[in-house]
C-alpha positions, 0 to 999 in steps of 0.5 A, a space after each residue: 427558605 430563600 437564602 441570599 448571599 449564602 455563606 461560604 462552604 454551603 449551597 442550597 439544595 433546590 426543593 423539588 417542584 412537586 405539588 407537595 412542596 411546602 412554604 418556600 423552604 429549602 434546606 441548606 446542604 453542606 458542601 463536602 465539609 470536613 470532619 469536625 473534631 469531637 475531642 474536648 466534648 463534655 461527657 454524654 448524659 443519660 436520663 431517666 427519659 432515655 431509659 423509659 423511651 427504650 422500655 416504651 419501644 420494648 413494650 410496644 414490640 413485645 406486647 403490642 404485636 399480640 395485642 394487634 393481632 388479638 384485637 384484628 381477630 375481634 374486629 373481623 368477627 365483629 365485621 362478619 356480623 355487622 352491616 358494613 360501613 356506615 356512611 354518616 358524616 363524622 360528628 366528633 373527631 379525636 386525634 391520637 398523638 401521644 408523644 413528640 411536641 415538634 410533630 404536634 406543631 406540624 399537625 396544625 393544618 390537619 387540626 384546623 381542617 378538623 375544626 372546620 369539618 365538625 366545629 371546635 367543640 367536637 375535636 379532641 386530643 389524646 396526649 401524653 400528660 408532658 406533651 399537652 403543652 404544645 396542643 394548648 398553645 396551638 389554641 385550636 381545641 378547648 382545653 377541656 377536650 385535651 385528654 392527657 395521659 400520665 406517663 411518669 410510670 408504666 402503671 400510671 400510663 396504663 391506668 390513666 389510659 383506661 380512664 381516658 378510654 372510658 371518657 372517650 366512650 362516654 362522649 360517643 366520639 365517632 371518628 379517631 384519626 392516629 397520627 402516631 406513624 407505626 406504633 402498636 400501642 396506638 393503633 390498639 387505643 384507636 381500636 378501643 376508643 369504639 370509634 366507628 371510623 378510624 384512620 391510620 397508617 397501615 402496613 400493606 406490604 411491609 412498609 412498616 412494623 406490623 400493627 394489625 388490621 384495625 383502621 377503617 381508613 387504611 392509609 398508605 404512608 408516603 415517605 416523599 410527603 412532608 410530615 405536615 402534609 401527611 398529617 393533613 392527609 389523614 383528615 382528607 381520607 375521611 372523604 375517601 371511600 375506605 374500599 378504595 384506599 389506599 388509592 388516594 386521588 387527592 393532590 396535596 396543597 402546600 402547607 399554610 404558614 404556622 400560626 404565631 404565638 402572641 404572649 400577653 403584655 405582662 408575660 413579655 414584660 416578665 420575660 424582659 425582666 428575666 433576661 435583664 436580671 441575667 445581664 442583658 441590657 436595653 439593646 442587647 441581642 440575644 441568641 439562644 443555644 439549645 445543646 440538648 436533644 430528645 433521648 429517644 434518638 441521642 444521635 441527633 446531638 451536636 457535640 456540646 463542645 461545638 456549642 461552647 465554641 460557637 458561643 465564644 466566636 459569636 461573643 467575639 464577632 458581635 459586641 451587642 450579642 448575649 448568649 443563653 443556653 436553654 434546657 430543661 430543669 434536669 439539665 441545668 447542671 449540665 448546662 451550667 457546665 457549658 456556660 462555665 466553659 464559655 466563661 463570659 459575662 455575656 453568656 448565662 443559663 436559662 435552663 429550668 428558669 422558665 416554663 415552656 410557655 415562657 420559653 415561647 415568649 423568650 423565643 420571641 425576645 431573641 434574635 436566633 435559636 441554634 438547635 439540635 433537630 428536637 422539639 424546640 426546632 418546631 415550637 420556636 417556629 410559632 414565634 418570630 425567632 429565626 431557627 438554625 436547626 442541625 439535622 443528621 439522622 433524620 431529614 429536614 425535607 420531611 421533618 423541618 418546620 414549614 417557616 421561611 425563618 427556619 434554616 436546616 443545615 444537613 451534611 446529606 451524606 450517603 447514609 443520612 438519613 437512616 432514621 425514618 418512620 418505616 424502620 420505626 426510627 431505629 437505627 444501628 448506627 453508633 457514630 453520628 458522622 452526619 452530625 460531626 460533618 457540621 462544623 463550628 465555622 459552617 454554623 457560625 457563618 449562617 448564624 452571622 448572616 442571619 444576625 446581620 440581616 436582622 440587625 
């Protein structure tokens, strides 16, 4: 991201000029910002998903380790009696990425390369039902080839997954690419697909949680590559003799620009009517605030009171600005509290008023989205909106969307990032100083600069 006329109290950390740099992205690193006060923040919310996420992590460890060990023994017994690796090229490729819509956006180039290799009708995707939305929006894989797993309960997940495994075997898919980083469940599913070629991240010398020895193409996770490049390397691994891995004599190319979401004219008109009914007149300029973050990592949340203060400052600075708080349907009551705290007729709640696809249309009608590091920061990059993404426990150098309209703010303190792939995205931190270091004034200055440039 090229930043001109940067606002006060920020500096641009120049990206490394290595071959794996992507787009023209450079995160804005805050220069010794003062601590932001957390007083007056609205109470944190606990959702069903946060409880489910912790349960899934526990299941992945408690059940995943012995399952991976058992499947590894079976694989080695089978390999001892088999004729070795087949040299036939891949005909059908299955991508395995159950969770995280944002990461799926970053896999766009990997999916494109698979389509170029075997044809669109021969590429498949296994995903949790609630996350298939972004796969469909990317438009690279036929809807019939997106295999969704129900996840509203442990029983539904198990039975649905078994049904999908039967379908995968029936379709005789010969290649499975596991894009989950170090989860045991995904590596076990990859082994059970029956695919002769299985690509995934392998723990060689403790570079991540144990997940057995279940892949034919065992890739070493490189924590210095952007995630989009990492996903693409999994597809490139199919061209490497698996006996030579993890040596990978390939120089990755910069990630290409993301595709742009193009809604139908009637979809755009419908969302224009919606925001108009909520008080945005013709000529009004919409700024979106997303105060939510995945409950898988609540430390990524900027204080909700900060969003309230930011909204007030923006409304005072720009007479033509209108503020909309976004969120999921179950978050609507909490988001309405934030709108009430702003107390302006030019501020309203969009939470629960749109589908995810309609929300993408709204992004395209808006000037700026300010959001925590979460899914919206990634799939908003598919639209024309400028995104100000707030990073703390994770680093934008690896996870920010590769887009010139993406502006990542990051305090860059010594203990950040504390969450990464190699520690299974776990942290002992209970005080997100990295997020509290990002002040309202700093975000306000960045948003004002972008707003004026767009206007």
